[in-house]
C-alpha positions as CSV (number, residue, x, y, z in Angstrom):
1,M,0.0,0.0,0.0
2,S,-0.2,7.0,-3.3
3,S,0.2,10.3,-4.4
4,I,3.9,10.0,-4.9
5,L,5.3,10.8,-8.2
6,C,8.2,9.0,-9.3
7,K,9.4,6.2,-11.3
8,A,8.7,3.0,-9.9
9,N,8.7,0.5,-7.3
10,R,8.4,-3.0,-7.6
11,S,6.1,-5.8,-8.6
12,R,3.3,-7.3,-6.6
13,D,4.6,-8.9,-3.4
14,S,4.1,-8.4,0.1
15,W,4.2,-4.8,0.7
16,L,1.1,-4.2,-0.3
17,G,2.9,-5.4,-2.7
18,I,2.8,0.4,-1.0
19,A,2.2,1.8,0.2
20,V,2.8,4.6,-2.0
21,L,3.7,6.4,-1.3
22,T,4.5,5.9,-1.5
23,L,5.6,7.6,-2.4
24,L,3.5,9.1,-0.5
25,W,5.1,8.9,-1.1
26,T,2.4,6.3,-2.4
27,G,-1.2,4.9,-8.1
28,C,-0.3,2.4,-10.6
29,A,-1.8,1.6,-13.9
30,H,-3.3,-1.7,-14.8
31,H,-4.8,-3.0,-18.0
32,D,-8.1,-1.4,-18.9
33,N,-10.0,-4.6,-18.4
34,D,-8.9,-4.8,-14.7
35,P,-12.0,-4.0,-12.6
36,M,-9.7,-2.9,-9.8
37,K,-7.6,-0.6,-11.9
38,T,-6.2,2.2,-9.8
39,A,-6.8,5.8,-10.8
40,R,-4.0,7.6,-12.5
41,D,-3.2,10.8,-10.6
42,D,-2.0,13.7,-12.7
43,R,0.7,15.4,-10.7
44,S,1.3,17.9,-13.4
45,G,-2.0,19.6,-13.4
46,G,-3.2,17.9,-16.6
47,S,-0.1,18.1,-18.7
48,G,1.9,15.0,-19.8
49,Q,4.4,13.6,-17.4
50,S,7.9,12.4,-17.9
51,R,8.3,8.7,-17.5
52,S,11.1,6.6,-16.1
53,V,11.7,2.9,-16.4
54,L,11.9,0.4,-13.6
55,A,15.1,-1.6,-13.5
56,A,13.1,-4.6,-12.4
57,M,10.7,-4.5,-15.3
58,K,12.3,-2.2,-17.8
59,A,8.8,-0.8,-18.1
60,G,6.0,-0.3,-15.7
61,R,4.3,1.6,-13.0
62,V,4.4,0.8,-9.3
63,D,1.6,1.4,-7.0
64,M,1.1,1.2,-3.2
65,F,0.6,-2.5,-3.6
66,G,4.0,-2.9,-5.0
67,E,2.6,-4.0,-8.4
68,V,4.1,-3.2,-11.7
69,S,1.9,-3.3,-14.9
70,E,3.7,-5.0,-17.8
71,G,4.0,-3.2,-21.1
72,L,3.4,0.3,-19.7
73,V,6.0,2.8,-18.7
74,G,4.7,4.9,-15.9
75,D,5.4,7.0,-12.9
76,Y,5.8,6.1,-9.3
77,F,3.3,7.9,-7.2
78,A,3.9,8.3,-3.5
79,R,1.1,9.0,-1.1
80,S,0.8,11.3,1.8
81,A,-2.4,12.3,3.7
82,V,-5.3,14.7,4.6
83,S,-6.7,16.5,7.7
84,L,-7.9,19.4,9.8
85,R,-5.0,21.8,9.1
86,Q,-3.6,22.4,5.6
87,H,0.1,22.9,5.3
88,T,0.8,23.3,1.6
89,F,-1.3,25.1,-0.9
90,I,-0.2,24.4,-4.4
91,E,-2.6,24.5,-7.3
92,E,-0.4,22.8,-9.9
93,G,1.5,19.5,-9.4
94,G,1.3,17.8,-6.0
95,D,2.9,17.7,-2.6
96,Y,3.3,14.3,-0.9
97,D,5.6,12.0,1.2
98,P,5.8,14.4,4.2
99,D,8.1,13.6,7.1
100,L,8.6,15.7,10.3
101,S,11.9,16.7,11.9
102,P,12.5,15.3,15.4
103,D,11.4,18.6,17.0
104,G,8.3,18.7,14.9
105,K,9.1,22.2,13.6
106,R,10.1,21.4,10.0
107,M,8.6,19.2,7.3
108,V,10.4,17.6,4.3
109,F,8.3,16.4,1.4
110,S,8.3,15.5,-2.3
111,S,6.7,17.8,-4.8
112,T,6.1,18.3,-8.5
113,R,5.3,22.0,-8.0
114,H,8.1,23.1,-10.3
115,N,9.0,20.0,-12.3
116,L,7.3,17.0,-13.8
117,N,9.7,14.8,-11.8
118,P,9.5,15.3,-8.1
119,D,12.1,17.1,-6.0
120,L,12.5,17.4,-2.3
121,Y,11.6,20.5,-0.3
122,V,11.8,21.6,3.3
123,K,9.6,24.2,5.1
124,N,8.5,25.2,8.5
125,V,5.4,23.3,9.4
126,D,3.2,26.4,9.7
127,G,5.3,28.6,7.4
128,V,4.8,29.6,3.7
129,A,8.3,29.7,2.3
130,V,9.8,26.4,1.0
131,T,13.4,25.6,0.5
132,Q,14.3,23.3,-2.4
133,L,16.5,20.5,-1.2
134,T,17.2,18.7,-4.5
135,S,16.9,19.9,-8.1
136,D,17.8,17.6,-11.0
137,A,16.2,15.8,-13.9
138,S,15.6,12.7,-11.8
139,S,12.9,11.8,-9.4
140,D,13.5,12.1,-5.7
141,V,10.8,10.8,-3.3
142,Q,10.1,9.3,0.2
143,P,12.3,11.6,2.3
144,A,13.0,10.8,5.9
145,F,14.7,12.9,8.6
146,D,17.4,11.2,10.6
147,P,17.1,11.3,14.4
148,S,19.4,14.4,14.6
149,G,17.3,16.3,12.1
150,R,20.5,17.1,10.1
151,L,20.3,14.4,7.4
152,V,17.6,13.3,5.0
153,A,17.4,9.8,3.4
154,F,15.4,9.4,0.2
155,A,14.9,7.3,-2.8
156,S,16.1,8.5,-6.2
157,D,16.4,7.2,-9.8
158,R,19.3,9.5,-10.6
159,G,21.6,6.6,-11.0
160,G,19.4,4.8,-13.5
161,S,17.5,2.6,-11.1
162,W,15.9,3.4,-7.8
163,D,18.5,3.7,-5.0
164,I,18.7,5.0,-1.5
165,W,20.5,8.3,-0.9
166,V,21.4,10.5,2.0
167,V,21.8,14.3,1.9
168,S,22.4,17.1,4.4
169,V,19.3,19.1,5.3
170,D,20.9,22.1,3.5
171,G,21.1,20.0,0.2
172,S,24.9,19.5,0.4
173,R,27.0,16.3,0.4
174,P,24.7,13.7,-1.2
175,I,25.8,10.1,-0.5
176,Q,24.6,7.1,-2.5
177,V,23.9,4.3,0.0
178,T,22.8,1.5,-2.4
179,N,24.0,0.9,-5.9
180,G,22.7,-2.2,-7.5
181,P,20.8,-3.2,-10.6
182,G,17.5,-3.6,-8.8
183,D,15.3,-1.0,-7.2
184,E,15.4,0.2,-3.6
185,L,12.7,2.4,-2.0
186,H,11.3,3.8,1.2
187,P,14.3,4.3,3.6
188,S,13.7,4.5,7.4
189,W,16.3,5.4,10.0
190,S,17.3,3.3,13.0
191,N,16.8,5.2,16.3
192,D,20.6,5.6,16.6
193,G,20.9,7.1,13.1
194,Q,23.5,4.6,12.0
195,R,21.4,2.3,9.8
196,L,18.6,2.4,7.3
197,V,15.9,-0.2,6.5
198,F,14.4,-0.2,3.0
199,C,12.5,-2.4,0.6
200,S,14.1,-3.8,-2.5
201,L,12.9,-5.5,-5.7
202,P,15.7,-7.4,-7.4
203,T,16.0,-7.2,-11.2
204,G,13.6,-9.7,-12.6
205,G,12.3,-10.5,-9.1
206,G,8.7,-10.7,-8.2
207,Q,8.9,-10.4,-4.5
208,W,9.7,-7.3,-2.4
209,E,12.5,-7.8,0.1
210,L,13.5,-6.0,3.3
211,W,17.1,-5.0,3.8
212,I,19.2,-3.1,6.3
213,A,22.2,-1.0,5.3
214,D,24.8,1.2,7.0
215,A,23.9,4.8,6.4
216,M,27.0,5.4,4.4
217,A,28.4,4.8,1.0
218,G,29.7,1.2,0.6
219,G,28.4,0.0,3.9
220,S,27.3,-3.5,4.7
221,Q,23.8,-4.7,3.8
222,T,21.7,-7.4,5.4
223,F,18.6,-9.2,4.1
224,I,16.0,-9.5,6.8
225,G,12.9,-10.8,5.1
226,Y,10.1,-10.1,2.7
227,G,7.7,-7.1,2.8
228,L,7.1,-3.5,1.8
229,F,7.4,0.0,3.1
230,P,9.3,-0.7,6.3
231,D,9.4,1.8,9.3
232,W,11.9,1.5,12.1
233,S,10.6,1.9,15.6
234,P,11.8,5.1,17.3
235,R,12.4,3.3,20.6
236,D,13.9,-0.1,19.7
237,D,14.9,-2.5,16.9
238,T,11.4,-3.4,15.8
239,I,10.6,-3.0,12.1
240,L,7.0,-2.4,11.0
241,Y,6.0,-3.2,7.4
242,Q,3.2,-4.4,5.2
243,R,2.9,-7.9,3.7
244,A,0.4,-9.6,1.5
245,R,-1.9,-12.0,3.4
246,V,-1.9,-14.2,0.3
247,R,1.1,-13.8,-1.9
248,G,0.1,-12.1,-5.2
249,T,-2.9,-10.3,-3.8
250,R,-3.5,-6.8,-2.5
251,W,-4.9,-7.9,0.8
252,F,-2.1,-6.5,2.8
253,S,-1.8,-6.8,6.6
254,L,0.6,-5.2,9.0
255,W,3.6,-7.0,10.4
256,T,6.5,-6.4,12.8
257,L,9.8,-8.2,13.2
258,E,12.5,-7.7,15.9
259,L,16.2,-7.5,15.3
260,I,18.1,-9.5,17.9
261,D,21.8,-9.3,17.6
262,G,21.3,-8.1,14.1
263,E,19.2,-11.1,13.1
264,P,15.5,-10.9,12.2
265,S,13.2,-12.7,14.7
266,Y,9.6,-13.1,15.7
267,P,7.7,-11.9,12.5
268,T,4.3,-11.1,13.9
269,E,1.1,-10.1,12.1
270,V,-0.2,-7.2,14.3
271,A,-3.3,-6.3,12.3
272,S,-5.3,-7.6,9.4
273,S,-8.8,-7.0,8.0
274,S,-11.3,-8.7,5.7
275,A,-12.8,-5.3,4.9
276,H,-9.8,-3.5,3.5
277,A,-6.1,-3.6,2.6
278,M,-3.8,-2.1,5.3
279,I,-0.8,-0.3,3.8
280,L,1.9,2.4,4.4
281,P,2.2,1.8,8.2
282,T,4.2,4.3,10.4
283,W,5.1,4.6,14.0
284,S,4.2,7.4,16.4
285,S,7.2,9.2,17.9
286,D,6.9,7.3,21.1
287,G,6.4,3.9,19.4
288,E,3.0,3.4,21.1
289,W,0.8,3.9,18.1
290,I,0.7,3.0,14.4
291,A,-1.0,4.9,11.6
292,Y,-1.8,3.4,8.3
293,T,-3.8,3.8,5.1
294,A,-6.9,1.6,4.6
295,V,-8.1,0.8,1.1
296,A,-11.5,-0.8,0.7
297,P,-12.9,-2.8,-2.3
298,D,-14.3,-0.8,-5.1
299,P,-18.1,0.0,-5.2
300,A,-18.7,-2.9,-7.5
301,G,-17.9,-5.3,-4.6
302,V,-14.8,-6.8,-6.1
303,I,-12.9,-7.8,-3.0
304,E,-10.0,-9.8,-4.4
305,R,-8.1,-6.6,-5.5
306,P,-9.0,-3.5,-3.4
307,Q,-8.6,-0.3,-5.4
308,V,-6.3,2.6,-4.5
309,G,-8.0,5.5,-6.3
310,E,-10.6,8.1,-5.3
311,V,-11.1,7.1,-1.7
312,S,-8.7,5.8,1.0
313,D,-8.5,6.7,4.7
314,I,-6.1,7.2,7.5
315,W,-6.5,4.9,10.5
316,M,-4.7,4.6,13.8
317,M,-4.3,1.8,16.3
318,R,-2.1,0.8,19.3
319,A,1.2,-0.9,18.6
320,D,-0.3,-4.3,19.6
321,G,-3.2,-3.9,17.0
322,R,-5.9,-2.8,19.5
323,S,-8.1,0.2,19.3
324,R,-8.4,0.7,15.6
325,T,-9.9,4.1,14.8
326,R,-10.6,5.7,11.4
327,L,-9.4,9.3,11.4
328,T,-10.5,10.6,8.0
329,D,-14.0,10.9,6.5
330,G,-14.0,8.5,3.5
331,F,-14.7,11.2,0.9
332,A,-11.2,11.6,-0.6
333,G,-7.9,9.9,-1.2
334,N,-6.1,10.2,2.1
335,Y,-2.8,8.4,2.5
336,G,0.9,8.5,3.5
337,A,0.5,9.2,7.2
338,T,3.4,10.3,9.4
339,F,3.4,11.5,13.1
340,D,5.1,14.6,14.5
341,N,6.6,14.5,18.0
342,L,3.3,15.4,19.6
343,R,1.2,12.7,17.8
344,R,-0.3,15.1,15.3
345,I,-0.7,13.1,12.0
346,Y,0.4,14.5,8.7
347,F,-0.6,13.1,5.3
348,T,-1.5,13.9,1.7
349,S,-5.0,14.5,0.4
350,G,-6.6,15.6,-2.8
351,R,-9.7,16.9,-1.2
352,A,-9.2,20.4,-2.4
353,G,-8.6,19.4,-6.0
354,H,-4.8,19.1,-5.7
355,E,-2.6,16.9,-3.6
356,N,-1.4,18.9,-0.6
357,V,-0.1,18.1,2.9
358,W,-2.7,18.3,5.7
359,S,-2.6,17.2,9.4
360,L,-5.0,16.3,12.2
361,V,-5.0,15.5,15.8
362,P,-6.8,12.2,16.6
363,S,-9.9,12.7,18.6
364,K,-9.7,11.5,22.2
365,A,-13.4,10.9,22.3
366,V,-14.0,7.5,20.9
367,P,-17.5,6.0,20.8
368,Y,-18.3,2.8,22.5
369,I,-17.7,-0.3,20.4
370,P,-20.1,-3.1,21.0
371,E,-19.0,-6.7,21.4
372,S,-19.8,-7.4,17.8
373,G,-16.8,-5.3,16.8
374,R,-18.8,-3.9,13.9
375,I,-18.8,-0.3,12.7
376,T,-20.3,2.2,15.1
377,G,-20.6,5.9,15.0
378,T,-20.6,8.3,12.0
379,P,-17.9,10.6,10.7
380,D,-17.6,13.8,12.8
381,R,-17.2,16.5,10.1
382,R,-15.6,18.9,12.7
383,N,-12.6,16.8,13.6
384,M,-12.7,14.5,10.6
385,A,-12.8,11.5,12.9
386,S,-15.1,8.5,13.0
387,T,-14.6,5.2,14.6
388,V,-14.5,1.8,13.0
389,I,-12.6,-0.4,15.5
390,E,-11.8,-4.1,15.5
391,P,-11.1,-6.2,17.4
392,T,-13.1,-5.3,20.5
393,T,-10.6,-6.2,23.1
394,G,-8.9,-3.4,25.1
395,Q,-9.7,0.2,25.9
396,E,-10.4,2.6,23.1
397,G,-8.8,6.1,22.8
398,E,-6.0,7.4,24.9
């Protein structure tokens, strides 16, 4: 399990095969006869977009489910999210893939506001002026602040395939972390700032892999499993990611694994749903909560392949999978959530006609959930929060 604009990600696997994006990230194109075909977002305000080729497929578009459509050269779209407060206001192109600095004062994000291919920008959260962090003919997406707030990791196709890069927050001293024939995406920092976890699709491979690398050029790299869009816990060595419930489908669920002495252990499915795919998971700054994007089947009732298109929502739950709460209203594409240091959630939304970055504070008032675990309550238009919680064990809210 995007509104992320960029070249590609991988094929269908276990990340959602993203999610997005991811980019924000987070859309991918399928054949016209596919009833679950995802909507093609136009980040360029209606004009044609430049296209870049996936190393894994030599042609294709990757969506938040990690799927690549054969025979089509497309763009990689990263997703972000929507909410109560709007932080960017562009009317041409799109802003997505937001990430907050450790102090919550600055935001880095990808944008096509100036170019058909996305670049990285930094701005004060409530400011207006933006500083361009990268500027080249390639696509730069999925930025992530390191724990010090001085470095930004991101994915870029400037080397011909998607690789992980690190740059200073002032745009200087770019370092290429990965340099292989496949595609690497969605970097996330360890809490000590020394390592990065990312997902990778080998050339010709059909399954997304999870890898850890030293955050430096030429550092060691370690395979830790299969999945998509990993996020490193801010408090320990637990990795959160999405993984297909049945290989080759879009019914993604959310998983964690622990690194013990550098080795992956205890892969655990923390949340799944028969009602929607769960993609693009992210930790809160204290590691107590998880936000994610939920994508339901299309209105025609096709449930085998949920559609990422006009409508997707941001949800939140406790780290153990309890207290699932829907935060957005189900009337737009909301995706690519990320927390600040105070548990405000930022994301990308196209509710105003263009993809911009929004944020919300989850409501503390959570309606009672009956033992059935079924949907209860209706969307609150004032705080954009409604509750759809499962399972029913545990206390809701904070």
